[in-house]
N, C-alpha and C positions, 0 to 999 in steps of 0.2 A: 844594891838599891840604896836610896837615900834614907837617912834617919829622920823620920818625920817629927821627932821631939826637939830637934835642933832648928831654931828659926833665927833669921837675922834680926837685929835690933836697931831701932833709930835710923833706919835707912842705910846701915853699914852692911856692906856686901858680905856674903858667906864665902868662905874660902874652901878650897878643895881638900880632900884628905891627903894629897901629896904635899901641899903647902903646910898642912897640919903636922905632918911627920917632921918637916924641917923645923917647924916651931917647937915641937917637943924636944928636938935635939938641942935647940938653943936653951930651953927651959932647964936643962941639966946643968948649965953653967951660970944660972942666976936670974933667968927671966923668961917670960913667954912673949914672943913677938909674932906678928903676922906680916906677910909680905904680899905685895900686889902683883907678883910675877916678875918684879925686878929684884935681883938678888942683893942689890946694894942699898935698897930704900926701905925703911921701916915705916909701915902705915899705921897699924893698930896693935894695941895690946889686947890679949884675950885670955880667958882662963879656959882650962880644958876639963870639961866634965868627964866622968867615966864613960867609956864607949866600949862596945864589944870589938872583938878582933875581926869580925866579918864586915862591919860597916862603919865608916866614919863620915858623918854628914857635915853640914855647915856648923860654924861655931858662933855663938852670940858674943857680943862685946861685953867686956867687963867694965862698967862705968867707974869703978874705983881705981883703975890703973891710969897712969899719966897719959895725956894726949900729945901726939907728935906734931911738929911743925917743920916739915922738910926744908922749906925755903927760908925759914927763920924770919918771916915777915910779920910775925905776931898773930898770924891767923892760922888756927889749927887746920891740918890738911883736910879734915872732913868738911870744914866750912870755907875753905880757900878756893876761889874760882880759878886760881892758878897755883896749885900746891907745890910746884917745883920751880916757879919763877916768882921772886919777891915782888909783891904789889900790894902794899899795905892799904892803898886807897880802893882796891878791888874794882877799879874802873872797868865797866863792861858796856861799851857804847852801843852795841847792837842787841844787848839783852838776850844773848844766846846762851848764858851760863858760863861762858869762858871769858876770863879777863882779857883786856886788850893786849897785855904783855905776852900772853901765850896763845892768842887767837890770830891765826894767819890772815883772817879777814875781819878785823875788829869792827868794821863798819858795815858788815854784811851778815845779817842774822842767819842767812842760808849757806854761808861759807862757800861761795862760787858754785852755786847750784848747777850751772851748765857745764862745769868741769873743763873750762877752756883756759884755766891758769890765770884768770882775772877775777878779782873780787867785784861784787856788784857795783860798789861805789866808783870803780874805775873801769867798768865793763859797759860799752855802749849798747850791749844787747845781752842783759844778764840772764835771759831765759833760753837763749839759743847759743850753742857752741859756735864761737867765732874767734879763734885765737888771733886772726889777722886784723880784726877790728875794722874791716873795710867799711867806709862811710862815704859813698860817692858824692852825695849832695851836701856833706858837711853840716848836717843838722844834729850831730851827736847821737843819732840813732843808727846803730849798725845796720848794714844792708840786709842781713838775714832776717831781721825782725822789723824792718822799715817797710810799711805798706807802699810808700812812694820813695824808693831808694834814689831816684833821680829828681826828686821834687823837694827842695829845701823847706817849702812852706806846707808840704804834705796836704795837697788838695785844699788849697786856701778857700775856694768857693764852695766846697762841700757838695759837689755834684757827683761824687763817686768816681772821679777820674783824676789821676795825678796830672800835674801840670805838663809833664813831658808827653802825655797822651791826651791832653785836653786842648781842643782848638779854641777854647775861650777860657783860660785859667782864672780869670778874675771875675767872671760872671757865670753863675750856675747854669748849665745847659746839658742836662743828662742825654738828650737826643743827639747832641753834637751836629745838629743841622748846619750844613754849609752849602747853600744853594749855588753859589758861584764857584765852589771848589777851589777857593784861593787859600785854603788852609786856615782861614779865620772864621770861627763860628758865627752864624747869623746874629746871635745874641750880642756880640760885641763888634760887629762889622758895620761900619757906617754906610757901606754900599754892598749890602748882602747879595745883590744880583749883578754886581759888577766886579769881575775878577781883577780888573786893573785899578779899581777904587778911584774913579774920576781921574783918569790918566791925564786929561787936558787941563785939569785944575780950574774949571769954570764953575765949580759948585754944583754941578749936576752929575749924578751917577750915570754910567753908560746906558743903563736901561731906561733912563728918562731924558737922555741927551741925544738930539738928532744929529749931532756931530761929535761923537765921543773922543775923537783923536785931535780935534782942533777946537780951541776955546771959542765959544760963541754964546755968550750970556743971553743975547737977544733971541736965539733959536730961530732966526729968519729962514723961511723955506718958501721961495717964490712959486715953485711948481707943485707944491704940496705933495711931494713924493716921499715925505718922511725923512729926507736927508737935508740937513741944513745947507744953506747956500755956501757957507764957509768951506765945506768939503765936497760940494757937488760941482763937478766940471761940466755938467750939462744942466744948469739951473733952470732952463726953460723946457726941459724934456722930462716929463714925469715918469718916463720908463727907463731912463738911464742916468747914471751919475758920472760915467766916463764915456768919451767918444767911442772907445773900442775900435774895432776894425772898420765898421760902416759909418761911424761919425754920429754926432748928436742928431736926433730926429729920425734916425733910421734904425729899426729894430735889429738886434744881433740874433737873427733867426736862422735856423738851419732846418728848413721844412722836411727835407728828405734824410736828415741825420747822416749825411755822408762826410761830415767834418769840414765842409766848405759852406760858409755863410751865404744866405740867399743873395746878398748884395754883390757877391763875386761868383755866383753860380748861375750859368745860363740854362741849366736844367735843374731848377730848384725843387722839382718834384720827382726827380730821378736820382736815387741814391748811388747809381753806378756811373753817372756821367755829369760833367760840368759844362760840356759843349755838345751841340746836337750831333756833330760828326756826320758820317755817311747815312746813318739810318734814322737820325732824329732823336729827340728826347723820348725816353720811355722804351726805346728799343736798342738793344745792345749792338755795338759795332763789332761783335765777335766774328772772327774768321776761323771757324773750326778746323777747316782743312788746310789753312795757311797757304791758300793759293792766290792771295792778294785781292780777293773779292769778298766783301763782308757777307755774312750769311743772309742778311736781309735782301741782297741782290743776287744771291747764288742759289740756283734751283737744285744744285747738288752740293750742299754745304759740307758734306762729309767725304767728298771726292775731289782731291786736289788736281785731278786731270780734266774735270768737266765742270761747267757752270750750267749746262742744260742736260736733260736726260737723254736726248737723241733717240736712236732706234733701240739701243740696248738698255737704256736706263742708267741711273746714277750708280757708280761703283763698278760698271762694266765697260771696258774700252770699246770704242767703235772700230774694231780691227777685223781684217780679212786675211788671216795668216796664209792660207793656201791660194789666195788670189783667184778664187772661183766665183767671185761676185756675190757671195753670200757671207754676211758678217758672222764672225765666230759665235756671237751670242745666239744665232739661229742655225748654225752649222754644227751638227753633231759629229762631223768628221772634219774639224777645223784645220787639220794638217794633211788632208787628202783632197786634192783638187778634183778628183773624179767622183767623190761621194759626199753627200750631206747627211747620210744616215749610215750606221754601221752595217745594216743588212744582215745576211747570214754569216758572212766571213769576217765582219768587223772592218773598222777603218784601216785603209792602207792595203787591203787585200780585195781584189776584184771578186765579184760573185759569178765568175765565169763557169760554164759547164761544157768542157771541150768535147766530151763523148755524147752529149745530148741525152744523158740518162736521167736527167732531172735532179741529179745530186751535184751541187757546186764543187768545183775542183778542190776547195779548201777542206771539204768533208769527204771527198772521194779518194780512197786509197789507190784506185786505178782510174785516174782522170781521163785516160785515153782509151779505156776499155768499156764499151757500152754494156757488156754483160756482167762486169764485176765492179764492186766498189771497194773490195779488199783483195790483196794479192792471194790470199788463201795459201794452200800448200804449193801449188804449182806456179804462182806468180800471175801478174796481170797478163792478159791476152792468152792465157792457157787455161782451159777448163779443168776443173778439179774432178774429172770423171774417173770411174773405175769400171771399165768394160767387163772385166772378168769377176768383179765383186769379190776379190780376195783380200780387201782391206788396204791395198796399196794403190794410190791413184796412178793412172796410166803414166803420168809424167815421171814417176819414180819406179814404175813396175818394169822389171827386166823381161817380163813376159805378159804384156797387157791383155792379151786375148785368151790366155789360159790361166785359170786360177792357180796360183802358187804362193800361198801365204808365207812360205819360208824363204822365197826369193833365191833359192839355191842356184849357183852358177859355177858348175864344176870346172868349166874351161876358162872361166874368167874373161869371157868375150862379151860381157854385158848382155848376154842373151840367156835367160833362165833355162835351167835344165828341162823344165816342163815344155818349153818351146822346142828344145833340141830333140826331145823324144817324140814330139808330135809333128809329123810332116804334113803340112797343109798343102795339098795339091789342087784343091779346088779354089775357086775364085773367092778372095776375101770380101767380106761385106764392109762397106765403107759408109759411115754416117756423116751427118753434117758436121759433127764435132771433129771427125777425121779431116774433113776439108779445112776447117778453121785451124787445126793444129799444123796441117801441112803448109798452109799459107804462112803461119807463124814461123815455121822452120825456115821457109824460103826467105822471109823478110828478116830473119835473124832475131826475132822477138822471143824465140824459145830455144833454150839450151839443148843441143842435140843429145846431151847426156840424159835428158829427162824425157826422151821420146824413142820409140822403136823406129829407128831410121829405115830399116828394111821394109817396114809397112808403107812408107811414103816414097821410098826410092824405087819407083815403078815405071821409069821411062822405058817404053817398049822398044826403043831404038838402040838401046845398049844395055850392058850388064850393070847391076847395082854397083855404084861406086862410093856410097856413103855420103853423097852430096845431094841435097835437094835443090834441083834447078827448076827453071820455068817449065821445061818439058814434063818433069815429074808432076807439077801442079796441074798441068793441062790433062795429063792422064788420070790424075786423082779425081778431078772434077768430072771427067768423062765417065769414069767408073761409077761415081756417086750418082750421077744423073741416070745412067743406064740401069742402075739397080732400083731406082725409084719408079721405073715404069712397070 
């Protein structure tokens, strides 16, 4: 810690204990000297009072010792404002305590306060760092601290706007009003409402000149239209200053806004036409179906094949495809000359009933069999009967009159064993169905393999021969009729 009993005297600084040790070493060879941190420069003499080993504080100056003058200018170092540079006159122009000879900025009390390498007396902006010394407007005020870096006069009119941003730099006008937007403020614009500033040079600004592009001091205006005669090509027409398309005295009007002026438009109230055309003004000459007849005269404007509705109406041809005298539009079978309605069987198919059973042929599976409409098991013209009720129709039963569900035929003669075992010696009973089946066999409408040929081969004039002929049919009918009595 510091020794509080040791104080500096007369403004002379206190030295550290390390400098003191050096001074004590010098004392041994004839004197006591103090150093200011530079080993080669003697600043002060001092005496060394007793101090303890633990703490050596500052040393007071001994006034009886000789005073040093390092620069030999006759001024003691303690009083010399440049102790190492001779300056007997002690000149200090900026009064900063440093003589001019050792002051880097002898005329700058703050010694380059902005630290840009330029003293204030040669710095165009001594409070702002600007080593480049940029000064665009050449007013000797550096741009970095110049409120108007592009205005040499620095807002000469005092309206708060630099000249380069002031539309009237010589007259104060804070609002910068510029009615005609010519870049010149109204405050200094001779024609504040005339962007061209009296372009014709007749002494009248455009807003007061009835002919701003042609000089006319007298402002003559014969038709009182507000345009001077000097620049009015229709001086007797107060509605026009140029003949335009229609000429002086005729309005340049386009009533229907179709782009064609009324003077050249023969349908001035129709925006879609300039000539009456086929349909007249106000009605379009459109030909929707492109058949060469305008819609206004075409009663079928969407049908390019007709201009009148005719029998079938617009959009429907007046055609008779099947040439039956009935137009297709009214003929529901337009491709069938024999029908105009589909009927039961449809167009192209007759509604005939060959067997007269009330079912048209188109829906009758047996169109020539009055008794059947479907072939069934035995086919058309053959009844699907089962006389012996054994589950096999007679047409397929090898023993139709004797029940034999198994249809066994040991001998392979197409006659079931049940019939072989039963000898029928009495007269067989014949029904109307037997007559029909016999006739079917005779006519060839029934396959012999589907019938009991011996039952129908009953010609009394000869032995059974497996062939059903006319005599067999006569005998069959005779037996049937005799059994009905």
